C-alpha positions as CSV (number, residue, x, y, z in Angstrom):
1,M,63.2,93.2,132.5
2,S,66.7,93.8,130.9
3,D,67.9,91.6,128.1
4,K,71.2,90.1,129.3
5,R,71.9,88.0,126.2
6,P,75.3,88.6,124.7
7,F,75.7,90.8,121.7
8,G,75.7,88.7,118.5
9,L,78.6,89.3,116.1
10,T,78.7,88.3,112.5
11,A,80.3,85.0,111.5
12,H,84.1,85.3,111.1
13,E,86.8,83.2,109.4
14,R,90.6,83.0,109.3
15,L,92.2,83.7,106.0
16,R,95.0,81.3,104.9
17,E,98.4,82.8,105.6
18,P,99.7,84.0,102.1
19,L,102.4,81.9,100.5
20,L,105.6,83.4,99.2
21,R,107.6,82.3,96.2
22,F,111.4,82.4,96.1
23,G,114.2,81.3,93.7
24,S,112.7,77.9,92.7
25,T,110.0,77.4,90.0
26,A,108.8,74.1,91.4
27,D,105.2,74.2,92.3
28,N,105.6,73.2,95.9
29,D,108.7,75.3,96.6
30,V,106.8,78.0,98.5
31,D,106.7,79.1,102.1
32,V,104.8,81.4,104.5
33,H,108.1,82.1,106.3
34,P,110.2,84.7,104.4
35,L,113.6,83.8,106.1
36,R,113.1,80.0,105.9
37,G,112.1,80.4,102.3
38,L,115.3,82.3,101.5
39,L,117.4,79.6,103.1
40,R,115.6,76.8,101.3
41,Y,115.2,78.3,97.8
42,G,117.3,81.4,97.5
43,P,115.9,84.8,96.4
44,Y,113.3,85.1,93.7
45,S,115.6,87.0,91.3
46,R,118.6,84.8,91.6
47,N,118.2,83.3,88.2
48,W,117.4,86.5,86.3
49,I,119.7,87.2,83.4
50,A,119.9,90.9,84.5
51,G,119.8,90.2,88.2
52,V,122.1,91.3,91.0
53,P,125.8,90.9,90.2
54,D,127.9,88.3,92.0
55,Q,129.4,91.0,94.2
56,I,127.5,93.9,95.8
57,R,130.0,96.8,96.0
58,I,129.6,99.1,99.0
59,A,130.9,102.6,99.1
60,M,131.3,104.2,102.5
61,I,131.0,107.7,104.1
62,G,132.0,108.3,107.7
63,Q,134.6,109.4,110.1
64,Q,137.8,107.3,110.2
65,G,136.8,105.1,113.1
66,M,133.3,104.6,111.6
67,I,134.8,103.5,108.2
68,G,136.7,100.8,110.0
69,K,133.6,99.6,111.7
70,M,131.6,99.5,108.5
71,R,134.4,97.5,106.8
72,G,133.9,95.0,109.7
73,L,130.1,95.1,109.1
74,V,130.7,94.0,105.5
75,S,132.8,91.1,106.7
76,E,130.1,90.2,109.3
77,L,127.5,89.9,106.5
78,E,129.3,86.6,105.5
79,A,129.3,85.2,109.1
80,T,127.1,82.4,110.5
81,L,125.1,83.8,113.5
82,R,122.6,82.3,115.9
83,P,119.7,84.6,116.9
84,R,119.4,85.9,120.5
85,D,116.0,87.7,119.8
86,A,112.8,86.1,118.5
87,A,114.4,82.7,118.2
88,A,110.9,81.2,117.9
89,Y,110.7,82.9,114.5
90,R,114.2,83.8,113.3
91,P,116.4,81.0,111.9
92,D,120.2,81.1,112.1
93,Y,121.8,83.7,109.7
94,Q,124.1,81.8,107.3
95,G,125.8,84.6,105.4
96,M,124.9,86.5,102.2
97,S,126.8,84.2,99.8
98,K,125.0,81.1,101.0
99,T,121.6,82.7,101.3
100,F,121.5,85.1,98.4
101,G,124.2,83.8,96.1
102,V,126.0,87.2,96.1
103,R,129.0,88.5,98.1
104,P,129.2,91.9,99.8
105,V,132.5,93.7,99.3
106,G,134.0,97.1,99.9
107,A,134.1,99.2,96.8
108,G,137.7,100.3,97.5
109,S,139.4,103.4,99.0
110,A,138.4,105.6,96.0
111,S,134.8,105.1,97.1
112,E,135.4,105.9,100.7
113,I,134.8,109.4,101.9
114,I,136.3,110.1,105.3
115,L,134.7,112.9,107.3
116,P,136.8,115.0,109.6
117,D,136.8,114.0,113.3
118,T,136.1,117.7,114.1
119,L,132.6,117.3,112.6
120,T,131.3,116.0,115.9
121,D,132.4,119.2,117.7
122,D,131.2,121.4,114.9
123,V,127.7,119.8,115.2
124,R,127.7,120.1,119.0
125,R,128.6,123.8,118.9
126,A,126.4,124.9,116.0
127,R,123.3,127.0,116.5
128,K,121.7,124.9,113.8
129,P,123.5,121.6,114.1
130,Y,121.2,119.9,111.5
131,V,122.4,122.4,108.9
132,V,126.1,121.6,109.6
133,L,125.6,117.9,109.5
134,A,123.3,117.9,106.5
135,E,125.7,120.0,104.4
136,A,128.7,117.8,105.3
137,L,126.9,114.6,104.4
138,Q,125.5,116.1,101.2
139,R,129.0,117.1,100.1
140,A,130.3,113.6,100.8
141,I,127.5,112.0,98.7
142,T,128.2,114.4,95.9
143,Q,131.9,113.5,95.9
144,L,131.0,109.9,95.2
145,K,129.6,110.9,91.8
146,A,133.2,110.7,90.5
147,T,133.2,106.9,91.2
148,R,129.5,106.1,90.5
149,N,130.3,103.2,88.3
150,D,132.4,101.5,91.0
151,F,129.7,100.9,93.6
152,D,126.2,99.7,94.0
153,V,125.1,100.9,97.5
154,V,126.5,103.5,99.9
155,F,126.9,103.0,103.6
156,I,126.7,106.2,105.6
157,G,128.0,105.9,109.2
158,I,125.9,107.9,111.6
159,D,127.5,108.6,115.0
160,A,125.1,108.7,118.0
161,A,126.9,111.8,119.1
162,W,125.2,113.7,116.2
163,E,121.7,113.1,117.6
164,P,121.0,116.8,118.2
165,A,121.2,117.2,114.4
166,F,118.9,114.3,113.6
167,V,115.5,116.1,113.7
168,E,114.4,119.8,113.7
169,R,110.8,120.7,114.0
170,D,110.8,124.2,115.5
171,E,112.4,126.3,112.7
172,E,112.3,123.8,109.8
173,D,110.7,120.5,109.0
174,F,114.0,118.5,108.9
175,D,114.6,114.8,109.4
176,L,118.2,113.6,108.7
177,H,117.1,110.1,107.5
178,D,114.6,111.5,105.0
179,Y,117.0,114.2,103.9
180,L,119.8,111.8,103.1
181,K,117.4,109.4,101.2
182,A,116.2,112.4,99.2
183,V,119.7,113.5,98.4
184,G,120.8,110.0,97.4
185,A,117.7,109.4,95.2
186,S,118.2,112.7,93.4
187,M,121.6,111.4,92.4
188,G,120.4,107.9,91.6
189,V,122.3,106.4,94.6
190,S,120.9,103.8,97.1
191,V,121.8,104.8,100.6
192,Q,122.0,102.6,103.7
193,L,122.3,104.5,107.0
194,I,124.5,102.7,109.6
195,R,123.7,104.0,113.1
196,S,126.5,103.4,115.7
197,D,123.8,102.7,118.4
198,K,121.8,100.3,116.2
199,A,123.4,98.4,113.4
200,L,126.8,98.4,115.1
201,D,126.0,97.9,118.7
202,Y,122.7,95.9,118.8
203,H,123.2,92.7,120.8
204,C,121.4,90.3,118.4
205,R,123.8,90.2,115.4
206,A,121.7,87.7,113.6
207,S,118.8,90.1,113.5
208,V,121.0,92.9,112.3
209,M,122.5,90.8,109.5
210,W,119.1,89.4,108.4
211,R,117.7,92.9,108.1
212,L,120.8,94.4,106.5
213,S,121.3,91.6,104.0
214,I,117.7,91.8,102.7
215,A,117.9,95.5,102.4
216,L,121.3,95.4,100.7
217,Y,120.1,92.8,98.2
218,T,117.0,94.8,97.4
219,K,118.9,98.1,97.1
220,A,121.3,96.5,94.6
221,G,118.3,95.7,92.4
222,G,117.3,92.2,93.7
223,V,113.9,90.8,94.6
224,P,114.0,88.6,97.7
225,W,110.4,87.1,97.4
226,V,107.0,87.7,95.8
227,L,103.5,86.6,96.6
228,E,102.4,83.3,95.2
229,D,98.6,83.5,95.0
230,I,97.4,86.8,93.5
231,H,95.0,87.1,90.6
232,P,97.1,87.4,87.4
233,Q,97.3,90.7,85.6
234,T,96.5,92.7,88.8
235,A,98.1,96.0,89.5
236,F,98.1,97.4,93.1
237,I,98.5,101.2,93.6
238,G,99.1,102.8,97.0
239,I,98.4,106.5,97.4
240,D,99.5,108.8,100.2
241,Y,100.3,112.5,100.7
242,A,102.6,114.9,102.5
243,M,102.0,118.6,102.9
244,R,104.7,121.2,102.3
245,R,104.8,125.0,102.3
246,V,106.4,126.9,99.4
247,Q,107.5,129.7,101.9
248,D,107.0,130.3,105.5
249,D,103.9,132.4,104.8
250,G,103.0,130.7,101.5
251,P,100.2,128.3,100.7
252,R,100.6,124.6,101.3
253,F,100.7,122.1,98.6
254,A,100.5,118.3,98.6
255,I,103.2,115.9,97.5
256,C,101.1,112.9,96.3
257,C,103.0,109.6,95.9
258,A,101.6,106.6,94.1
259,Q,103.4,103.3,94.4
260,V,102.7,100.7,91.8
261,F,103.0,96.9,92.4
262,D,102.3,94.1,90.0
263,A,100.3,90.9,90.5
264,E,103.0,89.2,92.4
265,G,103.2,92.1,94.9
266,S,106.7,93.1,93.8
267,G,107.3,96.8,93.8
268,L,107.9,98.4,90.5
269,E,108.3,102.2,90.7
270,F,106.5,105.2,92.1
271,I,105.7,108.6,90.9
272,A,105.5,111.8,92.9
273,Y,103.1,114.6,91.9
274,K,103.0,118.1,93.3
275,A,99.3,119.0,93.6
276,D,98.5,122.7,94.1
277,G,95.3,123.9,95.6
278,V,94.3,120.6,97.3
279,S,91.3,120.5,99.6
280,V,92.1,119.7,103.2
281,Y,89.6,118.2,105.6
282,G,90.9,117.8,109.1
283,D,94.6,117.0,108.5
284,N,94.0,115.0,105.3
285,P,94.4,116.4,101.8
286,Y,92.1,115.3,99.0
287,L,92.6,115.5,95.3
288,N,90.1,116.9,92.8
289,H,88.9,114.9,89.8
290,A,91.7,116.2,87.4
291,Q,94.5,115.6,90.0
292,M,93.4,112.1,90.8
293,L,92.9,111.2,87.1
294,K,96.4,112.5,86.3
295,I,98.3,110.4,89.0
296,I,96.3,107.2,88.3
297,A,96.9,107.6,84.6
298,R,100.7,108.0,85.2
299,S,100.6,105.0,87.5
300,L,99.0,102.9,84.8
301,T,101.7,103.9,82.4
302,I,104.4,102.5,84.8
303,Y,102.6,99.2,84.8
304,Q,102.3,99.1,81.0
305,R,106.0,100.0,80.5
306,K,107.0,97.0,82.7
307,H,104.5,94.6,81.0
308,Y,105.2,95.2,77.3
309,G,102.3,97.7,76.9
310,D,99.6,95.4,78.3
311,L,96.9,96.8,80.5
312,P,96.1,95.1,83.8
313,K,92.8,93.3,83.9
314,R,92.3,94.4,87.5
315,V,93.5,97.4,89.5
316,V,93.3,97.7,93.3
317,I,93.9,101.2,94.7
318,H,94.7,101.6,98.4
319,K,94.3,104.8,100.5
320,N,94.2,105.3,104.3
321,T,91.6,108.0,104.0
322,P,88.2,107.9,102.4
323,F,87.7,108.3,98.6
324,R,85.7,111.4,98.1
325,D,83.3,111.5,95.1
326,E,85.7,113.5,92.9
327,E,88.5,111.1,93.6
328,V,86.3,108.1,92.8
329,D,85.4,109.6,89.5
330,G,89.0,110.5,88.7
331,C,90.1,106.9,89.4
332,L,87.3,105.3,87.3
333,N,87.8,107.7,84.4
334,A,91.6,107.0,84.3
335,L,90.9,103.2,84.4
336,S,88.0,103.1,82.0
337,S,89.8,100.5,79.9
338,V,90.4,98.2,82.8
339,D,88.0,95.3,83.4
340,A,87.8,95.5,87.2
341,V,88.6,98.4,89.6
342,E,88.6,98.2,93.4
343,L,89.0,101.4,95.5
344,I,89.9,100.3,99.0
345,Q,90.4,102.3,102.2
346,V,92.7,100.6,104.7
347,Q,92.3,102.2,108.2
348,Q,94.4,101.8,111.3
349,D,93.3,103.0,114.8
350,T,89.8,101.7,114.4
351,G,89.0,101.4,118.1
352,W,88.0,97.7,117.7
353,R,89.6,94.9,119.8
354,G,89.1,91.2,119.7
355,Y,89.9,88.6,122.3
356,R,90.5,84.9,121.7
357,V,88.4,82.5,123.7
358,D,89.6,79.0,124.3
359,A,87.5,75.8,124.5
360,A,86.7,76.5,128.2
361,Q,85.2,79.9,127.2
362,K,88.0,81.8,128.9
363,V,90.3,84.4,127.4
364,A,93.2,82.5,125.8
365,G,96.9,83.0,126.5
366,Y,97.5,84.2,122.9
367,P,95.8,86.9,120.9
368,V,93.4,86.6,117.9
369,E,95.1,84.8,115.0
370,R,96.5,86.9,112.3
371,G,94.2,86.7,109.2
372,S,91.0,86.7,111.2
373,L,88.3,88.4,109.2
374,M,85.0,89.7,110.4
375,P,82.6,91.4,108.1
376,I,80.7,94.3,109.7
377,G,78.8,95.4,106.5
378,A,78.3,94.7,102.9
379,H,81.6,96.5,102.0
380,E,83.3,96.7,105.4
381,A,85.3,94.2,107.3
382,L,87.8,94.0,110.2
383,L,91.0,92.2,109.3
384,W,93.6,91.3,111.9
385,S,96.9,91.8,110.1
386,R,98.7,91.4,113.5
387,G,98.1,88.5,115.8
388,D,99.2,84.9,116.6
389,L,100.8,83.3,113.6
390,P,101.6,79.6,114.4
391,D,102.5,79.0,110.7
392,V,105.9,80.7,111.1
393,A,106.8,79.3,114.5
394,L,110.1,77.4,114.4
395,R,109.7,76.4,118.0
396,G,106.5,76.0,119.9
397,A,102.9,76.2,118.8
398,H,102.5,80.0,118.7
399,Y,104.2,83.1,117.5
400,F,103.1,86.7,118.2
401,K,105.6,89.1,116.7
402,E,104.6,92.1,118.9
403,G,105.1,89.9,122.0
404,K,102.5,91.7,124.1
405,G,99.3,93.8,123.9
406,T,96.0,93.2,122.2
407,P,96.3,93.6,118.4
408,E,93.9,96.1,116.7
409,P,92.4,95.1,113.4
410,L,92.5,97.0,110.2
411,L,89.1,98.4,108.9
412,I,88.8,97.5,105.2
413,T,86.2,99.7,103.4
414,R,85.4,99.4,99.7
415,H,84.4,102.7,98.0
416,A,84.0,101.2,94.5
417,G,84.3,97.7,93.0
418,R,82.2,94.6,92.4
419,G,84.7,91.8,92.9
420,D,84.8,89.2,95.7
421,F,85.4,91.2,98.9
422,G,87.1,88.2,100.5
423,D,89.7,88.4,97.7
424,V,90.2,92.1,98.4
425,C,90.9,91.2,102.1
426,S,93.2,88.3,101.2
427,D,95.2,90.6,98.8
428,T,95.6,93.1,101.6
429,L,96.8,90.5,104.0
430,G,99.4,89.3,101.4
431,L,100.7,92.8,100.9
432,T,101.6,93.0,104.6
433,K,104.3,90.5,103.8
434,M,106.0,92.5,101.1
435,D,108.1,95.0,102.9
436,W,111.7,94.1,102.0
437,N,113.1,96.6,104.5
438,N,112.8,94.3,107.4
439,D,113.1,90.6,108.4
440,G,109.7,90.1,110.1
441,P,106.9,87.8,109.0
442,Y,104.5,90.7,108.4
443,D,103.8,94.4,108.9
444,G,100.6,95.9,110.3
445,M,99.8,97.8,107.0
446,P,100.0,96.6,103.4
447,V,103.2,97.6,101.6
448,T,101.2,99.7,99.2
449,L,100.5,102.2,102.0
450,N,103.7,101.6,104.1
451,Y,105.9,102.6,101.2
452,A,103.7,105.4,99.8
453,G,103.6,107.1,103.2
454,R,107.4,106.8,103.7
455,L,108.0,108.0,100.1
456,A,105.8,111.0,100.5
457,Q,107.7,112.2,103.6
458,I,111.0,111.7,101.8
459,V,110.0,113.2,98.5
460,K,108.7,116.4,100.1
461,R,112.3,117.1,101.1
462,M,113.7,116.8,97.5
463,P,114.7,120.2,96.3
464,D,114.0,119.4,92.7
465,L,111.1,117.1,92.3
466,Q,111.0,115.6,88.8
467,P,107.8,114.2,87.1
468,H,109.5,110.9,86.0
469,P,109.1,107.6,87.9
470,Y,111.6,106.7,90.6
471,P,112.8,103.2,91.5
472,V,111.5,102.4,95.0
473,R,114.9,100.9,96.1
474,L,116.4,104.4,96.1
475,F,114.1,105.4,99.0
476,M,114.2,102.3,101.1
């Protein structure tokens, strides 16, 4: 006789949606909605003595017609716009001056580099179009060094007609976006790419302006929001890797990036470390004891430099691959003076799915709520970082950012640590709200790993990798 009883899952709960703090110090002036919070309270750094200046000065690189369009984009950043997309979540855009307390302005003709109109034909006819375009744009960025004190951020106008030069995978591992970020960062310049088929032509102008204004404010040195409820004196470190060959037939080495965040979840800096002779299992590189000790010790130094020499009392390290024994030992040895250490693997593509069941025991019309947490072991849990989030709905009773599909949970696995595992999962959920490069209510992955992964891909294209820390805003 077969047993037809349903499979019994462990008890689950929904974590509270993490609160964000903005430009007000009043206890109750917090919000779960990043855009609504900005409109109500202004950005977190608006009252800093050494904050963003009253004007954000924008240099420009592009062909003559593109320069004119980018000037129009700067003016549009001061407009009031009603959203046409995601209106259930996105409030009206009300201009940078009103929202952030700063005004975007062009940096002047001396900080405008006009590319020849013939560049489009040169790219189209070239055997290696990506080389032609990359060299032209690098020369333009280099020209701006003469007026470096006159601007804060650089707009680079990218024509859709140049698309054949955007990516090259056959002869060389080239990506135009990553290459330009690497060139700008090596010169200490924050770069914002303006695509003619995206920022200029996208139909929902409120969406474009929200995204662009947040990115612009951050790249100019501002902090839009931070997390409200995080254990004090906590440091978060995200680690990711990218592989690069020295020569076509040479050995591969790993560019290891470690991104350091403080207790509020605000990004500090990151370091990049060239690790020779790494072990590779599958497609994933792993560090030995000495390599891991070195990069964690350097990360700890970044935190101390920003906190008057104080050590954090708690360090949480995120990776998207398992911590091997040598890596665990390297982390723990580097952090021997820290009271509490958590080594956490955050994994996507877990194969798990969850369906929401309504009171009538039928599949509901909306997915599992974001923040749903289901333990599947003493040190493992499924965490839905995507899902229905009614807390941020401006209209209606539900909001699912992805719009369709069945969200897949993250698998959270602890490889070392003794703290409350629920706190570890709550921290991870909070860090999915800390990507200042978009206007959404959350990302699928915590910012520790989102940024570290992006940074590793960009840094591997830097011709001269220096061992000193880099501000994250240069790579956004």
